[in-house]
C-alpha positions in Angstrom: -181.5 116.1 4.3 -185.1 116.1 5.1 -187.1 119.0 5.5 -188.2 120.6 8.7 -191.5 122.3 9.7 -193.6 123.6 12.5 -195.8 126.1 14.3 -194.3 128.5 16.9 -196.6 130.6 18.8 -195.3 133.9 20.2 -197.6 134.7 23.3 -197.3 137.4 26.3 -199.3 140.4 27.7 -200.1 143.3 25.7 -197.5 145.5 24.7 -194.6 143.3 25.1 -193.2 143.2 21.8 -194.9 140.3 20.2 -195.8 142.1 16.6 -192.1 143.6 16.6 -190.2 139.9 17.0 -192.5 138.5 14.3 -191.3 141.2 11.9 -187.8 140.9 12.9 -187.9 137.4 12.8 -189.4 137.5 9.2 -187.4 140.6 8.2 -190.0 141.8 7.0 -193.1 143.9 8.6 -196.6 142.0 8.3 -197.8 142.6 12.1 -198.8 146.0 12.6 -197.4 147.7 16.0 -197.7 150.7 18.4 -197.3 151.7 21.9 -201.1 151.0 22.5 -201.6 147.8 24.2 -204.0 145.5 22.6 -202.8 147.0 18.9 -203.2 143.1 17.8 -206.6 142.1 17.4 -205.9 138.7 15.7 -203.9 135.8 15.2 -201.4 136.4 12.3 -199.2 133.8 11.1 -195.6 134.8 9.6 -193.9 132.4 7.1 -190.0 131.9 7.5 -188.6 129.4 4.8 -184.8 129.0 4.8 -183.2 126.1 3.1 -184.8 122.9 4.3 -186.6 124.7 7.3 -190.0 126.0 7.3 -190.7 128.3 11.0 -194.5 129.0 10.9 -194.6 131.9 13.5 -198.0 132.8 14.9 -198.2 136.1 16.4 -201.2 136.3 19.2 -203.3 139.2 20.8 -201.8 140.0 24.2 -203.4 137.8 26.9 -204.9 140.1 29.9 -207.0 139.3 32.7 -209.4 142.2 32.0 -212.4 141.3 29.8 -214.4 144.6 30.1 -216.0 143.9 26.5 -216.5 140.8 24.5 -213.5 142.5 21.7 -211.7 141.6 24.9 -212.9 138.2 25.2 -212.2 137.6 21.8 -208.8 138.4 21.9 -208.7 136.1 24.8 -209.6 133.3 23.0 -208.0 134.0 20.2 -204.9 133.7 21.7 -205.3 130.9 23.7 -206.3 128.8 20.9 -203.1 129.4 18.7 -201.8 127.0 21.8 -203.5 124.3 20.4 -200.9 122.0 18.3 -198.6 124.4 18.1 -194.5 122.7 18.2 -192.8 125.3 20.1 -194.5 128.3 22.5 -192.3 131.1 22.8 -193.2 133.5 25.6 -192.2 136.9 25.3 -191.4 138.7 28.7 -189.9 142.3 29.5 -186.8 142.3 31.0 -187.4 144.4 33.8 -191.6 144.6 34.3 -193.7 141.9 35.5 -197.1 142.3 36.2 -200.3 140.3 36.8 -200.9 139.7 32.9 -197.9 138.3 32.8 -198.7 135.6 35.7 -202.0 134.7 33.5 -199.8 134.0 30.7 -197.3 132.0 32.8 -199.8 129.7 33.9 -200.7 128.8 30.1 -197.3 128.3 29.3 -196.4 125.9 32.0 -199.0 124.0 31.0 -198.5 123.4 27.0 -197.2 120.4 26.5 -195.3 121.8 23.6 -191.3 122.7 23.4 -191.0 126.2 25.9 -189.2 129.2 25.0 -188.9 132.1 27.7 -187.7 135.2 25.3 -186.9 138.1 27.4 -187.2 141.4 25.4 -185.7 144.7 25.4 -182.6 143.7 26.9 -180.6 147.1 24.9 -182.1 148.9 27.5 -180.8 147.4 30.6 -177.7 149.2 31.4 -176.6 146.8 34.3 -176.1 143.1 32.5 -176.1 142.0 36.3 -179.5 142.6 37.2 -179.9 140.5 33.5 -178.0 137.7 34.6 -180.2 138.1 38.5 -183.3 138.3 36.3 -182.2 134.9 34.2 -181.2 133.0 37.2 -185.0 133.6 38.7 -186.7 133.1 35.2 -184.8 129.7 35.6 -186.3 129.0 38.7 -189.6 129.9 37.8 -189.5 128.0 34.4 -187.1 124.7 35.1 -188.7 123.3 31.5 -187.8 126.3 29.2 -184.8 127.4 27.0 -184.1 130.8 27.9 -182.7 133.3 25.4 -182.3 137.3 25.9 -183.2 139.6 23.0 -183.8 143.0 21.6 -186.4 142.6 19.1 -186.2 146.5 18.2 -182.1 146.2 17.7 -182.3 142.2 16.5 -180.4 141.5 19.1 -179.8 137.8 19.8 -182.5 136.8 17.1 -180.1 134.3 15.1 -179.5 132.3 18.2 -183.1 132.4 19.4 -183.8 131.2 15.9 -181.1 128.4 16.1 -182.5 126.9 19.0 -186.3 126.9 17.8 -184.7 124.7 14.7 -183.6 122.1 17.2 -187.4 121.8 17.9 -189.0 121.4 14.9 -189.9 118.7 13.6 -189.7 116.4 10.9 -191.9 117.4 8.0 -192.6 118.6 4.4 -193.7 122.1 4.1 -196.8 123.4 4.7 -196.7 126.5 2.4 -194.7 127.7 -0.4 -191.3 129.0 -0.1 -192.0 132.4 -1.4 -195.3 132.7 1.0 -194.7 134.8 3.8 -198.1 135.0 5.4 -201.4 133.4 5.0 -203.5 136.6 5.3 -205.4 138.2 2.6 -204.1 141.4 0.8 -207.5 143.0 2.2 -206.6 141.7 5.6 -203.1 143.1 5.4 -204.4 147.0 4.3 -207.3 146.9 6.7 -204.3 146.4 9.5 -202.4 149.1 8.1 -204.6 151.1 8.5 -205.8 150.4 11.8 -202.2 150.9 12.3 -201.7 154.3 11.1 -205.1 155.4 13.1 -203.6 154.0 16.7 -200.0 155.9 16.3 -201.2 159.1 14.9 -204.5 159.6 17.1 -202.4 158.3 20.4 -204.6 158.4 23.7 -207.3 160.2 21.3 -207.9 157.2 19.7 -210.8 155.0 21.5 -210.0 150.8 21.3 -213.5 150.4 19.4 -212.4 151.2 15.9 -212.6 148.7 13.6 -211.7 148.9 9.1 -213.8 146.7 7.0 -212.3 147.0 3.1 -215.7 148.0 0.9 -213.8 148.1 -2.4 -210.4 145.9 -3.6 -210.1 146.3 -7.6 -207.3 146.7 -10.0 -207.6 148.7 -13.0 -205.1 149.9 -15.5 -202.3 149.3 -13.1 -203.8 151.0 -10.3 -205.5 149.1 -7.5 -208.4 151.5 -5.5 -209.5 150.5 -2.0 -212.5 152.1 -0.2 -212.3 151.2 3.2 -214.8 152.3 6.4 -213.5 153.0 9.5 -216.4 152.0 12.3 -216.4 153.8 15.5 -219.4 153.6 18.5 -219.7 157.5 19.2 -220.5 160.5 16.9 -217.7 162.4 19.2 -215.0 159.5 18.5 -215.9 160.2 14.7 -215.1 163.6 15.3 -211.6 163.1 16.8 -210.8 160.7 13.9 -211.9 162.9 10.7 -210.0 166.2 12.4 -210.7 169.6 11.7 -211.7 170.2 8.2 -211.2 166.4 7.9 -206.9 166.8 8.3 -206.7 163.8 11.0 -208.3 161.3 8.4 -206.6 162.8 5.8 -203.3 162.2 7.5 -203.9 158.5 8.4 -205.1 158.2 4.2 -201.7 159.2 3.0 -199.5 157.2 5.3 -201.6 154.4 5.2 -201.9 154.5 1.4 -197.8 154.5 1.3 -197.4 151.5 3.0 -200.1 149.5 1.0 -197.8 150.6 -2.0 -195.2 149.1 -0.5 -197.4 145.8 0.3 -199.0 145.4 -2.6 -196.3 146.5 -4.8 -198.5 149.2 -7.4 -199.7 152.7 -7.3 -202.7 152.6 -4.9 -206.3 155.3 -5.4 -207.6 154.8 -1.1 -210.9 156.2 -0.5 -211.5 156.1 4.0 -215.0 157.3 5.2 -215.9 156.9 9.1 -218.9 155.7 10.0 -220.9 154.9 13.7 -221.9 151.4 14.7 -223.0 152.0 18.5 -221.8 149.5 20.9 -220.1 147.0 18.0 -217.1 146.1 20.5 -219.3 144.6 23.0 -221.7 142.6 20.8 -220.8 139.0 19.9 -222.8 139.1 16.3 -221.3 142.4 15.7 -217.8 141.6 15.9 -218.3 138.6 13.8 -219.7 140.7 10.9 -216.6 143.0 11.0 -214.3 139.7 10.4 -213.8 138.5 13.9 -214.0 134.8 13.6 -210.6 133.1 13.3 -210.6 131.7 17.0 
């Protein structure tokens, strides 16, 4: 039996559940999630190998019209670039909410030459199934070339059907990655993302978007991995919010991040975290590149 291998881009507006879907399809967490829109900033490759098939899922930042800063323009460029040379595109939409940003994604979806699957998410929250059927009918009229699969990424409903459909669209090809690999990202990248996730989850609306993580040290000594991280914000006031009274918030972020790091790295971790002000970095193309936003 010949092998199959191909790239599958997951696109959609911010906060529609792309990273949750990726993690559910892979059966393990590699992409950070939070309720805050625009959590994902980079393209992230998730590799799933089963039998003679290797699916290369590309998680993307949410595509959005409003681009107030360079970081927003970067995220949109990153998402659009993911559509180049992929075999399948999954357009993830909410089961009941369609907004202006969805129109922008729909335009890109319609113009791609790849095989198309419209994935309707969060169906577990839809009590009236007749409304789902009506939505599916409307979507089929709007996207006649696309196959459609309703799913719940959180509950993992119907993901087997989605995966079966994806496999029918993949080309015959040798595998591009080893069978035990789950991502092309480095351990440094993954642990920086873990810190950012804990910040976004714990601080919620208090946390400014203008926060970035840099790994200053990653060193293994006597079975323990020593990690030093710097969190960059844009203003002194943001730094005070992030650190919290007597350093309580930063300490809590560090504790939660360390636990996740120990799972990912399968090792005991000693984590040190600092907060620094880098004024205006999120609207400075050069600063963005210096902080690792250069993978478009």
